[in-house]
C-alpha positions as CSV (number, residue, x, y, z in Angstrom):
1,X,16.6,6.1,-27.9
2,X,14.2,4.5,-25.6
3,X,11.8,1.9,-27.1
4,X,8.6,1.2,-25.3
5,X,6.8,-2.1,-26.2
6,X,3.8,-3.9,-24.9
7,X,4.3,-7.3,-23.3
8,X,1.8,-10.0,-22.5
9,X,1.6,-12.6,-19.8
10,X,1.6,-15.4,-22.5
11,X,5.1,-14.3,-23.5
12,X,6.3,-15.1,-19.9
13,X,4.9,-18.6,-19.0
14,X,7.0,-18.6,-15.9
15,X,6.0,-15.1,-14.8
16,X,8.0,-11.9,-15.0
17,X,9.7,-11.0,-11.8
18,X,10.4,-7.4,-10.9
19,X,12.9,-6.2,-8.3
20,X,11.5,-3.3,-6.3
21,X,13.7,-1.3,-4.1
22,X,13.9,2.1,-2.5
23,X,15.8,4.1,0.2
24,X,14.4,6.7,2.5
25,X,15.8,8.9,5.3
26,X,12.3,9.9,6.5
27,X,8.9,8.4,7.4
28,X,5.6,9.9,8.2
29,X,4.3,9.7,11.8
30,X,0.5,9.7,11.7
31,X,-1.8,11.0,14.4
32,X,-5.6,10.7,14.2
33,X,-7.8,12.8,16.5
34,X,-11.5,12.5,16.8
35,X,-13.3,15.8,16.5
36,X,-16.9,16.9,17.3
37,X,-17.8,16.8,13.6
38,X,-15.3,14.2,12.2
39,X,-11.7,13.3,12.3
40,X,-8.4,15.1,12.0
41,X,-5.4,13.3,10.5
42,X,-1.9,14.8,10.8
43,X,1.2,13.6,9.0
44,X,4.6,14.7,10.4
45,X,7.8,13.9,8.6
46,X,10.4,12.4,10.9
47,X,13.9,11.1,10.3
48,X,14.9,7.5,10.6
49,X,17.8,6.8,13.0
50,X,19.5,5.0,10.0
51,X,18.4,5.2,6.3
52,X,15.8,2.6,5.5
53,X,16.2,0.3,2.5
54,X,13.4,-1.8,1.1
55,X,14.1,-4.6,-1.4
56,X,11.6,-7.2,-2.6
57,X,10.6,-9.3,-5.7
58,X,7.2,-9.0,-7.2
59,X,5.2,-10.3,-10.2
60,X,4.7,-7.9,-13.0
61,X,1.4,-9.4,-14.3
62,X,-1.6,-9.2,-12.0
63,X,-4.2,-12.0,-12.6
64,X,-7.0,-10.0,-11.0
65,X,-6.7,-7.1,-13.4
66,X,-8.0,-8.3,-16.8
67,X,-7.7,-4.9,-18.5
68,X,-4.1,-4.3,-17.4
69,X,-1.6,-3.2,-20.1
70,X,2.0,-3.9,-19.4
71,X,5.0,-2.2,-21.2
72,X,8.7,-2.4,-21.1
73,X,11.1,0.4,-21.8
74,X,14.3,-0.7,-23.5
75,X,17.5,1.1,-24.4
76,X,19.8,-0.9,-26.7
77,X,17.9,-4.1,-26.0
78,X,18.5,-3.6,-22.2
79,X,15.3,-3.4,-20.1
80,X,15.5,-0.1,-18.2
81,X,11.9,0.4,-17.0
82,X,8.4,-1.1,-16.8
83,X,4.9,0.3,-16.4
84,X,1.5,-1.4,-16.0
85,X,-1.8,0.5,-16.1
86,X,-5.4,0.4,-17.1
87,X,-7.8,3.0,-18.2
88,X,-11.2,3.1,-16.7
89,X,-13.3,4.8,-19.4
90,X,-16.5,5.0,-17.2
91,X,-14.9,7.5,-14.9
92,X,-12.0,8.7,-17.1
93,X,-9.3,7.4,-14.7
94,X,-5.8,6.2,-15.8
95,X,-4.7,4.0,-13.0
96,X,-1.0,3.2,-12.9
97,X,-0.5,0.0,-11.0
98,X,3.2,-0.4,-11.3
99,X,6.2,1.7,-12.5
100,X,9.8,0.9,-12.0
101,X,13.0,2.2,-13.5
102,X,16.3,0.4,-13.2
103,X,18.3,2.2,-10.4
104,X,21.3,3.0,-12.7
105,X,18.9,4.7,-15.2
106,X,17.0,6.8,-12.7
107,X,16.9,10.6,-13.2
108,X,17.2,10.3,-16.9
109,X,13.6,10.9,-17.7
110,X,12.6,7.3,-18.3
111,X,9.9,7.2,-15.6
112,X,8.5,10.5,-16.8
113,X,8.5,9.1,-20.4
114,X,6.6,6.0,-19.3
115,X,4.0,8.1,-17.6
116,X,3.6,10.3,-20.7
117,X,3.3,7.2,-22.8
118,X,0.5,5.9,-20.5
119,X,-1.3,9.2,-20.7
120,X,-1.2,9.2,-24.5
121,X,-2.2,5.6,-24.6
122,X,-5.3,6.5,-22.6
123,X,-6.3,9.1,-25.3
124,X,-6.6,6.4,-28.0
């Protein structure tokens, strides 16, 4: 069973690195056309010549977001996903800043579970 627990920056004095990665076969070509009464923006999906792979390290905790809540999803004490978000009560917006699921655990409902958790957390 997946356990979701809140984590705090103070628990990670050296920071908490997250590996972000994704693959894509397509990209969007954007064209912008000026019209008499505004602008028209078109997005056309196009194929890469070769699949694109992006891989980079980031920091989980964002110093500029004081109301950020950060959570880790664990399965048998193994970290399988993360989510960070904040709820803006004044305009009723749940803003997810970061969500990541370990590649070997994708398509198992963990990301959906993290989003559902954040939505329920907002209701408190």
